[in-house]
PDBQT receptor file of N, H, CA, C and O in Angstrom, charges set to zero:
ATOM      1  N   UNK A   1       0.847  -1.162   0.000  1.00  0.00    +0.000 N 
ATOM      2  CA  UNK A   1       0.000   0.000   0.000  1.00  0.00    +0.000 C 
ATOM      3  C   UNK A   1       0.903   1.239   0.000  1.00  0.00    +0.000 C 
ATOM      4  O   UNK A   1       1.841   1.315   0.794  1.00  0.00    +0.000 OA
ATOM      5  N   UNK A   2       0.638   2.186  -0.859  1.00  0.00    +0.000 N 
ATOM      6  H   UNK A   2      -0.124   2.125  -1.503  1.00  0.00    +0.000 HD
ATOM      7  CA  UNK A   2       1.454   3.412  -0.884  1.00  0.00    +0.000 C 
ATOM      8  C   UNK A   2       1.372   4.166   0.453  1.00  0.00    +0.000 C 
ATOM      9  O   UNK A   2       0.386   4.055   1.182  1.00  0.00    +0.000 OA
ATOM     10  N   UNK A   3       2.399   4.912   0.751  1.00  0.00    +0.000 N 
ATOM     11  H   UNK A   3       3.200   5.002   0.160  1.00  0.00    +0.000 HD
ATOM     12  CA  UNK A   3       2.465   5.634   2.025  1.00  0.00    +0.000 C 
ATOM     13  C   UNK A   3       1.259   6.527   2.268  1.00  0.00    +0.000 C 
ATOM     14  O   UNK A   3       0.746   6.584   3.386  1.00  0.00    +0.000 OA
ATOM     15  N   UNK A   4       0.808   7.215   1.247  1.00  0.00    +0.000 N 
ATOM     16  H   UNK A   4       1.225   7.169   0.339  1.00  0.00    +0.000 HD
ATOM     17  CA  UNK A   4      -0.335   8.120   1.419  1.00  0.00    +0.000 C 
ATOM     18  C   UNK A   4      -1.589   7.356   1.814  1.00  0.00    +0.000 C 
ATOM     19  O   UNK A   4      -2.357   7.822   2.656  1.00  0.00    +0.000 OA
ATOM     20  N   UNK A   5      -1.803   6.200   1.223  1.00  0.00    +0.000 N 
ATOM     21  H   UNK A   5      -1.179   5.822   0.539  1.00  0.00    +0.000 HD
ATOM     22  CA  UNK A   5      -2.977   5.376   1.559  1.00  0.00    +0.000 C 
ATOM     23  C   UNK A   5      -2.852   4.811   2.971  1.00  0.00    +0.000 C 
ATOM     24  O   UNK A   5      -3.824   4.773   3.726  1.00  0.00    +0.000 OA
ATOM     25  N   UNK A   6      -1.646   4.374   3.315  1.00  0.00    +0.000 N 
ATOM     26  H   UNK A   6      -0.857   4.405   2.702  1.00  0.00    +0.000 HD
ATOM     27  CA  UNK A   6      -1.414   3.841   4.662  1.00  0.00    +0.000 C 
ATOM     28  C   UNK A   6      -1.644   4.924   5.701  1.00  0.00    +0.000 C 
ATOM     29  O   UNK A   6      -2.253   4.673   6.741  1.00  0.00    +0.000 OA
ATOM     30  N   UNK A   7      -1.161   6.120   5.424  1.00  0.00    +0.000 N 
ATOM     31  H   UNK A   7      -0.666   6.324   4.580  1.00  0.00    +0.000 HD
ATOM     32  CA  UNK A   7      -1.345   7.242   6.340  1.00  0.00    +0.000 C 
ATOM     33  C   UNK A   7      -2.830   7.557   6.507  1.00  0.00    +0.000 C 
ATOM     34  O   UNK A   7      -3.295   7.804   7.620  1.00  0.00    +0.000 OA
ATOM     35  N   UNK A   8      -3.558   7.548   5.421  1.00  0.00    +0.000 N 
ATOM     36  H   UNK A   8      -3.181   7.348   4.517  1.00  0.00    +0.000 HD
ATOM     37  CA  UNK A   8      -4.999   7.785   5.482  1.00  0.00    +0.000 C 
ATOM     38  C   UNK A   8      -5.677   6.710   6.325  1.00  0.00    +0.000 C 
ATOM     39  O   UNK A   8      -6.535   7.018   7.152  1.00  0.00    +0.000 OA
ATOM     40  N   UNK A   9      -5.303   5.469   6.122  1.00  0.00    +0.000 N 
ATOM     41  H   UNK A   9      -4.606   5.219   5.450  1.00  0.00    +0.000 HD
ATOM     42  CA  UNK A   9      -5.888   4.358   6.884  1.00  0.00    +0.000 C 
ATOM     43  C   UNK A   9      -5.679   4.582   8.374  1.00  0.00    +0.000 C 
ATOM     44  O   UNK A   9      -6.614   4.456   9.164  1.00  0.00    +0.000 OA
ATOM     45  N   UNK A  10      -4.457   4.912   8.752  1.00  0.00    +0.000 N 
ATOM     46  H   UNK A  10      -3.697   5.014   8.110  1.00  0.00    +0.000 HD
ATOM     47  CA  UNK A  10      -4.140   5.119  10.178  1.00  0.00    +0.000 C 
ATOM     48  C   UNK A  10      -4.946   6.294  10.731  1.00  0.00    +0.000 C 
ATOM     49  O   UNK A  10      -5.526   6.196  11.812  1.00  0.00    +0.000 OA
ATOM     50  N   UNK A  11      -4.981   7.394  10.001  1.00  0.00    +0.000 N 
ATOM     51  H   UNK A  11      -4.510   7.474   9.122  1.00  0.00    +0.000 HD
ATOM     52  CA  UNK A  11      -5.726   8.568  10.477  1.00  0.00    +0.000 C 
ATOM     53  C   UNK A  11      -7.207   8.247  10.668  1.00  0.00    +0.000 C 
ATOM     54  O   UNK A  11      -7.806   8.643  11.668  1.00  0.00    +0.000 OA
ATOM     55  N   UNK A  12      -7.792   7.537   9.719  1.00  0.00    +0.000 N 
ATOM     56  H   UNK A  12      -7.305   7.215   8.907  1.00  0.00    +0.000 HD
ATOM     57  CA  UNK A  12      -9.206   7.186   9.826  1.00  0.00    +0.000 C 
ATOM     58  C   UNK A  12      -9.460   6.278  11.026  1.00  0.00    +0.000 C 
ATOM     59  O   UNK A  12     -10.469   6.427  11.715  1.00  0.00    +0.000 OA
ATOM     60  N   UNK A  13      -8.564   5.355  11.274  1.00  0.00    +0.000 N 
ATOM     61  H   UNK A  13      -7.745   5.233  10.714  1.00  0.00    +0.000 HD
ATOM     62  CA  UNK A  13      -8.708   4.478  12.438  1.00  0.00    +0.000 C 
ATOM     63  C   UNK A  13      -8.568   5.268  13.736  1.00  0.00    +0.000 C 
ATOM     64  O   UNK A  13      -9.321   5.051  14.686  1.00  0.00    +0.000 OA
ATOM     65  N   UNK A  14      -7.616   6.172  13.773  1.00  0.00    +0.000 N 
ATOM     66  H   UNK A  14      -7.004   6.349  13.001  1.00  0.00    +0.000 HD
ATOM     67  CA  UNK A  14      -7.392   6.957  14.985  1.00  0.00    +0.000 C 
ATOM     68  C   UNK A  14      -8.598   7.846  15.301  1.00  0.00    +0.000 C 
ATOM     69  O   UNK A  14      -8.863   8.128  16.470  1.00  0.00    +0.000 OA
ATOM     70  N   UNK A  15      -9.310   8.278  14.301  1.00  0.00    +0.000 N 
ATOM     71  H   UNK A  15      -9.095   8.048  13.351  1.00  0.00    +0.000 HD
ATOM     72  CA  UNK A  15     -10.495   9.105  14.510  1.00  0.00    +0.000 C 
ATOM     73  C   UNK A  15     -11.666   8.298  15.068  1.00  0.00    +0.000 C 
ATOM     74  O   UNK A  15     -12.649   8.863  15.548  1.00  0.00    +0.000 OA
ATOM     75  N   UNK A  16     -11.549   6.984  15.001  1.00  0.00    +0.000 N 
ATOM     76  H   UNK A  16     -10.751   6.526  14.611  1.00  0.00    +0.000 HD
ATOM     77  CA  UNK A  16     -12.657   6.115  15.411  1.00  0.00    +0.000 C 
ATOM     78  C   UNK A  16     -12.195   5.068  16.418  1.00  0.00    +0.000 C 
ATOM     79  O   UNK A  16     -12.574   3.900  16.326  1.00  0.00    +0.000 OA
ATOM     80  N   UNK A  17     -11.378   5.486  17.374  1.00  0.00    +0.000 N 
ATOM     81  H   UNK A  17     -11.070   6.435  17.449  1.00  0.00    +0.000 HD
ATOM     82  CA  UNK A  17     -10.919   4.610  18.471  1.00  0.00    +0.000 C 
ATOM     83  C   UNK A  17     -10.231   3.334  17.971  1.00  0.00    +0.000 C 
ATOM     84  O   UNK A  17     -10.398   2.266  18.562  1.00  0.00    +0.000 OA
ATOM     85  N   UNK A  18      -9.472   3.443  16.902  1.00  0.00    +0.000 N 
ATOM     86  H   UNK A  18      -9.336   4.310  16.422  1.00  0.00    +0.000 HD
ATOM     87  CA  UNK A  18      -8.697   2.307  16.415  1.00  0.00    +0.000 C 
ATOM     88  C   UNK A  18      -9.429   1.386  15.453  1.00  0.00    +0.000 C 
ATOM     89  O   UNK A  18      -8.894   0.350  15.061  1.00  0.00    +0.000 OA
ATOM     90  N   UNK A  19     -10.634   1.747  15.073  1.00  0.00    +0.000 N 
ATOM     91  H   UNK A  19     -11.070   2.589  15.392  1.00  0.00    +0.000 HD
ATOM     92  CA  UNK A  19     -11.413   0.922  14.146  1.00  0.00    +0.000 C 
ATOM     93  C   UNK A  19     -11.734   1.715  12.896  1.00  0.00    +0.000 C 
ATOM     94  O   UNK A  19     -11.939   2.928  12.954  1.00  0.00    +0.000 OA
ATOM     95  N   UNK A  20     -11.775   1.039  11.783  1.00  0.00    +0.000 N 
ATOM     96  H   UNK A  20     -11.609   0.054  11.736  1.00  0.00    +0.000 HD
ATOM     97  CA  UNK A  20     -12.166   1.644  10.520  1.00  0.00    +0.000 C 
ATOM     98  C   UNK A  20     -13.667   1.444  10.349  1.00  0.00    +0.000 C 
ATOM     99  O   UNK A  20     -14.151   0.312  10.374  1.00  0.00    +0.000 OA
ATOM    100  N   UNK A  21     -14.400   2.530  10.176  1.00  0.00    +0.000 N 
ATOM    101  H   UNK A  21     -14.007   3.449  10.155  1.00  0.00    +0.000 HD
ATOM    102  CA  UNK A  21     -15.859   2.414  10.046  1.00  0.00    +0.000 C 
ATOM    103  C   UNK A  21     -16.219   1.657   8.766  1.00  0.00    +0.000 C 
ATOM    104  O   UNK A  21     -15.433   1.583   7.820  1.00  0.00    +0.000 OA
ATOM    105  N   UNK A  22     -17.412   1.106   8.767  1.00  0.00    +0.000 N 
ATOM    106  H   UNK A  22     -18.050   1.166   9.535  1.00  0.00    +0.000 HD
ATOM    107  CA  UNK A  22     -17.869   0.351   7.592  1.00  0.00    +0.000 C 
ATOM    108  C   UNK A  22     -17.886   1.232   6.352  1.00  0.00    +0.000 C 
ATOM    109  O   UNK A  22     -17.528   0.777   5.266  1.00  0.00    +0.000 OA
ATOM    110  N   UNK A  23     -18.288   2.462   6.496  1.00  0.00    +0.000 N 
ATOM    111  H   UNK A  23     -18.579   2.832   7.379  1.00  0.00    +0.000 HD
ATOM    112  CA  UNK A  23     -18.349   3.390   5.357  1.00  0.00    +0.000 C 
ATOM    113  C   UNK A  23     -16.941   3.653   4.814  1.00  0.00    +0.000 C 
ATOM    114  O   UNK A  23     -16.749   3.700   3.599  1.00  0.00    +0.000 OA
ATOM    115  N   UNK A  24     -15.962   3.824   5.694  1.00  0.00    +0.000 N 
ATOM    116  H   UNK A  24     -16.117   3.787   6.681  1.00  0.00    +0.000 HD
ATOM    117  CA  UNK A  24     -14.593   4.122   5.272  1.00  0.00    +0.000 C 
ATOM    118  C   UNK A  24     -13.903   2.900   4.671  1.00  0.00    +0.000 C 
ATOM    119  O   UNK A  24     -12.958   3.043   3.896  1.00  0.00    +0.000 OA
ATOM    120  N   UNK A  25     -14.368   1.698   5.023  1.00  0.00    +0.000 N 
ATOM    121  H   UNK A  25     -15.136   1.582   5.653  1.00  0.00    +0.000 HD
ATOM    122  CA  UNK A  25     -13.782   0.475   4.455  1.00  0.00    +0.000 C 
ATOM    123  C   UNK A  25     -13.897   0.470   2.932  1.00  0.00    +0.000 C 
ATOM    124  O   UNK A  25     -13.079  -0.132   2.238  1.00  0.00    +0.000 OA
ATOM    125  N   UNK A  26     -14.921   1.149   2.426  1.00  0.00    +0.000 N 
ATOM    126  H   UNK A  26     -15.586   1.638   2.990  1.00  0.00    +0.000 HD
ATOM    127  CA  UNK A  26     -15.128   1.213   0.981  1.00  0.00    +0.000 C 
ATOM    128  C   UNK A  26     -13.969   1.912   0.273  1.00  0.00    +0.000 C 
ATOM    129  O   UNK A  26     -13.770   1.718  -0.927  1.00  0.00    +0.000 OA
ATOM    130  N   UNK A  27     -13.206   2.720   1.002  1.00  0.00    +0.000 N 
ATOM    131  H   UNK A  27     -13.368   2.877   1.976  1.00  0.00    +0.000 HD
ATOM    132  CA  UNK A  27     -12.069   3.426   0.421  1.00  0.00    +0.000 C 
ATOM    133  C   UNK A  27     -10.854   2.517   0.233  1.00  0.00    +0.000 C 
ATOM    134  O   UNK A  27      -9.870   2.913  -0.391  1.00  0.00    +0.000 OA
ATOM    135  N   UNK A  28     -10.925   1.303   0.769  1.00  0.00    +0.000 N 
ATOM    136  H   UNK A  28     -11.725   0.981   1.276  1.00  0.00    +0.000 HD
ATOM    137  CA  UNK A  28      -9.805   0.361   0.703  1.00  0.00    +0.000 C 
ATOM    138  C   UNK A  28     -10.264  -0.983   0.134  1.00  0.00    +0.000 C 
ATOM    139  O   UNK A  28     -10.189  -2.001   0.821  1.00  0.00    +0.000 OA
ATOM    140  N   UNK A  29     -10.734  -0.994  -1.104  1.00  0.00    +0.000 N 
ATOM    141  H   UNK A  29     -10.795  -0.167  -1.662  1.00  0.00    +0.000 HD
ATOM    142  CA  UNK A  29     -11.277  -2.225  -1.687  1.00  0.00    +0.000 C 
ATOM    143  C   UNK A  29     -10.231  -3.320  -1.890  1.00  0.00    +0.000 C 
ATOM    144  O   UNK A  29     -10.582  -4.494  -2.001  1.00  0.00    +0.000 OA
ATOM    145  N   UNK A  30      -8.964  -2.952  -1.938  1.00  0.00    +0.000 N 
ATOM    146  H   UNK A  30      -8.679  -1.998  -1.848  1.00  0.00    +0.000 HD
ATOM    147  CA  UNK A  30      -7.916  -3.949  -2.171  1.00  0.00    +0.000 C 
ATOM    148  C   UNK A  30      -7.624  -4.774  -0.907  1.00  0.00    +0.000 C 
ATOM    149  O   UNK A  30      -6.987  -5.824  -0.990  1.00  0.00    +0.000 OA
ATOM    150  N   UNK A  31      -8.083  -4.307   0.253  1.00  0.00    +0.000 N 
ATOM    151  H   UNK A  31      -8.600  -3.454   0.320  1.00  0.00    +0.000 HD
ATOM    152  CA  UNK A  31      -7.820  -5.015   1.504  1.00  0.00    +0.000 C 
ATOM    153  C   UNK A  31      -8.972  -5.946   1.842  1.00  0.00    +0.000 C 
ATOM    154  O   UNK A  31     -10.141  -5.592   1.689  1.00  0.00    +0.000 OA
ATOM    155  N   UNK A  32      -8.628  -7.135   2.301  1.00  0.00    +0.000 N 
ATOM    156  H   UNK A  32      -7.678  -7.423   2.425  1.00  0.00    +0.000 HD
ATOM    157  CA  UNK A  32      -9.653  -8.081   2.757  1.00  0.00    +0.000 C 
ATOM    158  C   UNK A  32     -10.074  -7.700   4.172  1.00  0.00    +0.000 C 
ATOM    159  O   UNK A  32      -9.410  -6.900   4.831  1.00  0.00    +0.000 OA
ATOM    160  N   UNK A  33     -11.175  -8.273   4.630  1.00  0.00    +0.000 N 
ATOM    161  H   UNK A  33     -11.714  -8.923   4.095  1.00  0.00    +0.000 HD
ATOM    162  CA  UNK A  33     -11.625  -8.025   6.007  1.00  0.00    +0.000 C 
ATOM    163  C   UNK A  33     -10.572  -8.467   7.013  1.00  0.00    +0.000 C 
ATOM    164  O   UNK A  33     -10.356  -7.796   8.022  1.00  0.00    +0.000 OA
ATOM    165  N   UNK A  34      -9.912  -9.599   6.743  1.00  0.00    +0.000 N 
ATOM    166  H   UNK A  34     -10.087 -10.144   5.923  1.00  0.00    +0.000 HD
ATOM    167  CA  UNK A  34      -8.873 -10.080   7.650  1.00  0.00    +0.000 C 
ATOM    168  C   UNK A  34      -7.692  -9.115   7.708  1.00  0.00    +0.000 C 
ATOM    169  O   UNK A  34      -7.140  -8.865   8.780  1.00  0.00    +0.000 OA
ATOM    170  N   UNK A  35      -7.311  -8.579   6.565  1.00  0.00    +0.000 N 
ATOM    171  H   UNK A  35      -7.759  -8.782   5.695  1.00  0.00    +0.000 HD
ATOM    172  CA  UNK A  35      -6.201  -7.624   6.527  1.00  0.00    +0.000 C 
ATOM    173  C   UNK A  35      -6.553  -6.342   7.287  1.00  0.00    +0.000 C 
ATOM    174  O   UNK A  35      -5.725  -5.797   8.017  1.00  0.00    +0.000 OA
ATOM    175  N   UNK A  36      -7.769  -5.875   7.110  1.00  0.00    +0.000 N 
ATOM    176  H   UNK A  36      -8.442  -6.318   6.517  1.00  0.00    +0.000 HD
ATOM    177  CA  UNK A  36      -8.206  -4.682   7.831  1.00  0.00    +0.000 C 
ATOM    178  C   UNK A  36      -8.209  -4.943   9.327  1.00  0.00    +0.000 C 
ATOM    179  O   UNK A  36      -7.779  -4.090  10.103  1.00  0.00    +0.000 OA
ATOM    180  N   UNK A  37      -8.683  -6.100   9.741  1.00  0.00    +0.000 N 
ATOM    181  H   UNK A  37      -9.033  -6.793   9.111  1.00  0.00    +0.000 HD
ATOM    182  CA  UNK A  37      -8.706  -6.453  11.162  1.00  0.00    +0.000 C 
ATOM    183  C   UNK A  37      -7.291  -6.483  11.737  1.00  0.00    +0.000 C 
ATOM    184  O   UNK A  37      -7.059  -5.979  12.835  1.00  0.00    +0.000 OA
ATOM    185  N   UNK A  38      -6.354  -7.066  11.008  1.00  0.00    +0.000 N 
ATOM    186  H   UNK A  38      -6.543  -7.476  10.116  1.00  0.00    +0.000 HD
ATOM    187  CA  UNK A  38      -4.966  -7.120  11.489  1.00  0.00    +0.000 C 
ATOM    188  C   UNK A  38      -4.382  -5.713  11.616  1.00  0.00    +0.000 C 
ATOM    189  O   UNK A  38      -3.699  -5.415  12.597  1.00  0.00    +0.000 OA
ATOM    190  N   UNK A  39      -4.639  -4.860  10.649  1.00  0.00    +0.000 N 
ATOM    191  H   UNK A  39      -5.194  -5.102   9.853  1.00  0.00    +0.000 HD
ATOM    192  CA  UNK A  39      -4.140  -3.485  10.705  1.00  0.00    +0.000 C 
ATOM    193  C   UNK A  39      -4.777  -2.719  11.863  1.00  0.00    +0.000 C 
ATOM    194  O   UNK A  39      -4.094  -1.973  12.566  1.00  0.00    +0.000 OA
ATOM    195  N   UNK A  40      -6.078  -2.901  12.062  1.00  0.00    +0.000 N 
ATOM    196  H   UNK A  40      -6.632  -3.507  11.491  1.00  0.00    +0.000 HD
ATOM    197  CA  UNK A  40      -6.766  -2.242  13.174  1.00  0.00    +0.000 C 
ATOM    198  C   UNK A  40      -6.160  -2.667  14.510  1.00  0.00    +0.000 C 
ATOM    199  O   UNK A  40      -5.939  -1.833  15.388  1.00  0.00    +0.000 OA
ATOM    200  N   UNK A  41      -5.896  -3.954  14.661  1.00  0.00    +0.000 N 
ATOM    201  H   UNK A  41      -6.076  -4.631  13.948  1.00  0.00    +0.000 HD
ATOM    202  CA  UNK A  41      -5.311  -4.457  15.906  1.00  0.00    +0.000 C 
ATOM    203  C   UNK A  41      -3.930  -3.851  16.143  1.00  0.00    +0.000 C 
ATOM    204  O   UNK A  41      -3.596  -3.500  17.274  1.00  0.00    +0.000 OA
ATOM    205  N   UNK A  42      -3.135  -3.727  15.100  1.00  0.00    +0.000 N 
ATOM    206  H   UNK A  42      -3.407  -4.013  14.181  1.00  0.00    +0.000 HD
ATOM    207  CA  UNK A  42      -1.806  -3.123  15.226  1.00  0.00    +0.000 C 
ATOM    208  C   UNK A  42      -1.921  -1.660  15.644  1.00  0.00    +0.000 C 
ATOM    209  O   UNK A  42      -1.148  -1.189  16.478  1.00  0.00    +0.000 OA
ATOM    210  N   UNK A  43      -2.869  -0.953  15.077  1.00  0.00    +0.000 N 
ATOM    211  H   UNK A  43      -3.497  -1.336  14.399  1.00  0.00    +0.000 HD
ATOM    212  CA  UNK A  43      -3.070   0.456  15.422  1.00  0.00    +0.000 C 
ATOM    213  C   UNK A  43      -3.568   0.573  16.864  1.00  0.00    +0.000 C 
ATOM    214  O   UNK A  43      -3.123   1.454  17.600  1.00  0.00    +0.000 OA
ATOM    215  N   UNK A  44      -4.475  -0.296  17.268  1.00  0.00    +0.000 N 
ATOM    216  H   UNK A  44      -4.836  -1.012  16.670  1.00  0.00    +0.000 HD
ATOM    217  CA  UNK A  44      -4.981  -0.272  18.640  1.00  0.00    +0.000 C 
ATOM    218  C   UNK A  44      -3.866  -0.542  19.647  1.00  0.00    +0.000 C 
ATOM    219  O   UNK A  44      -3.814   0.099  20.697  1.00  0.00    +0.000 OA
ATOM    220  N   UNK A  45      -2.973  -1.483  19.339  1.00  0.00    +0.000 N 
ATOM    221  H   UNK A  45      -3.015  -2.004  18.486  1.00  0.00    +0.000 HD
ATOM    222  CA  UNK A  45      -1.832  -1.770  20.213  1.00  0.00    +0.000 C 
ATOM    223  C   UNK A  45      -0.919  -0.562  20.318  1.00  0.00    +0.000 C 
ATOM    224  O   UNK A  45      -0.460  -0.223  21.409  1.00  0.00    +0.000 OA
ATOM    225  N   UNK A  46      -0.652   0.088  19.200  1.00  0.00    +0.000 N 
ATOM    226  H   UNK A  46      -1.025  -0.187  18.313  1.00  0.00    +0.000 HD
ATOM    227  CA  UNK A  46       0.207   1.270  19.196  1.00  0.00    +0.000 C 
ATOM    228  C   UNK A  46      -0.429   2.395  20.007  1.00  0.00    +0.000 C 
ATOM    229  O   UNK A  46       0.261   3.084  20.759  1.00  0.00    +0.000 OA
ATOM    230  N   UNK A  47      -1.709   2.581  19.863  1.00  0.00    +0.000 N 
ATOM    231  H   UNK A  47      -2.269   2.021  19.253  1.00  0.00    +0.000 HD
ATOM    232  CA  UNK A  47      -2.406   3.624  20.625  1.00  0.00    +0.000 C 
ATOM    233  C   UNK A  47      -2.363   3.312  22.126  1.00  0.00    +0.000 C 
ATOM    234  O   UNK A  47      -2.184   4.215  22.943  1.00  0.00    +0.000 OA
ATOM    235  N   UNK A  48      -2.524   2.053  22.480  1.00  0.00    +0.000 N 
ATOM    236  H   UNK A  48      -2.669   1.320  21.816  1.00  0.00    +0.000 HD
ATOM    237  CA  UNK A  48      -2.484   1.658  23.890  1.00  0.00    +0.000 C 
ATOM    238  C   UNK A  48      -1.092   1.909  24.481  1.00  0.00    +0.000 C 
ATOM    239  O   UNK A  48      -0.978   2.385  25.611  1.00  0.00    +0.000 OA
ATOM    240  N   UNK A  49      -0.050   1.596  23.738  1.00  0.00    +0.000 N 
ATOM    241  H   UNK A  49      -0.143   1.209  22.821  1.00  0.00    +0.000 HD
ATOM    242  CA  UNK A  49       1.310   1.834  24.210  1.00  0.00    +0.000 C 
ATOM    243  C   UNK A  49       1.559   3.327  24.363  1.00  0.00    +0.000 C 
ATOM    244  O   UNK A  49       2.211   3.748  25.319  1.00  0.00    +0.000 OA
ATOM    245  N   UNK A  50       1.058   4.120  23.452  1.00  0.00    +0.000 N 
ATOM    246  H   UNK A  50       0.528   3.778  22.676  1.00  0.00    +0.000 HD
ATOM    247  CA  UNK A  50       1.221   5.574  23.508  1.00  0.00    +0.000 C 
ATOM    248  C   UNK A  50       0.509   6.130  24.738  1.00  0.00    +0.000 C 
ATOM    249  O   UNK A  50       1.038   7.015  25.410  1.00  0.00    +0.000 OA
ATOM    250  N   UNK A  51      -0.677   5.624  25.035  1.00  0.00    +0.000 N 
ATOM    251  H   UNK A  51      -1.107   4.905  24.489  1.00  0.00    +0.000 HD
ATOM    252  CA  UNK A  51      -1.442   6.092  26.197  1.00  0.00    +0.000 C 
ATOM    253  C   UNK A  51      -0.756   5.731  27.510  1.00  0.00    +0.000 C 
ATOM    254  O   UNK A  51      -0.873   6.467  28.490  1.00  0.00    +0.000 OA
ATOM    255  N   UNK A  52      -0.043   4.607  27.540  1.00  0.00    +0.000 N 
ATOM    256  H   UNK A  52       0.052   4.010  26.743  1.00  0.00    +0.000 HD
ATOM    257  CA  UNK A  52       0.657   4.175  28.745  1.00  0.00    +0.000 C 
ATOM    258  C   UNK A  52       1.889   5.040  29.031  1.00  0.00    +0.000 C 
ATOM    259  O   UNK A  52       2.293   5.179  30.186  1.00  0.00    +0.000 OA
ATOM    260  N   UNK A  53       2.468   5.603  28.014  1.00  0.00    +0.000 N 
ATOM    261  H   UNK A  53       2.139   5.490  27.076  1.00  0.00    +0.000 HD
ATOM    262  CA  UNK A  53       3.710   6.369  28.168  1.00  0.00    +0.000 C 
ATOM    263  C   UNK A  53       3.487   7.714  28.804  1.00  0.00    +0.000 C 
ATOM    264  O   UNK A  53       4.438   8.470  28.998  1.00  0.00    +0.000 OA
TER     265      UNK A  53
């Protein structure tokens, strides 16, 4: 995924407590549901570590 798309994905997840809304998922048709779930989990872990610091 190009950097700009990855950055958008992260920003959209961060705006929604680490989850990508169903409506926003349409912006990433190349990703499977499993791939989106894995990315969301990684973002949630990063956010949790940031909050602990």
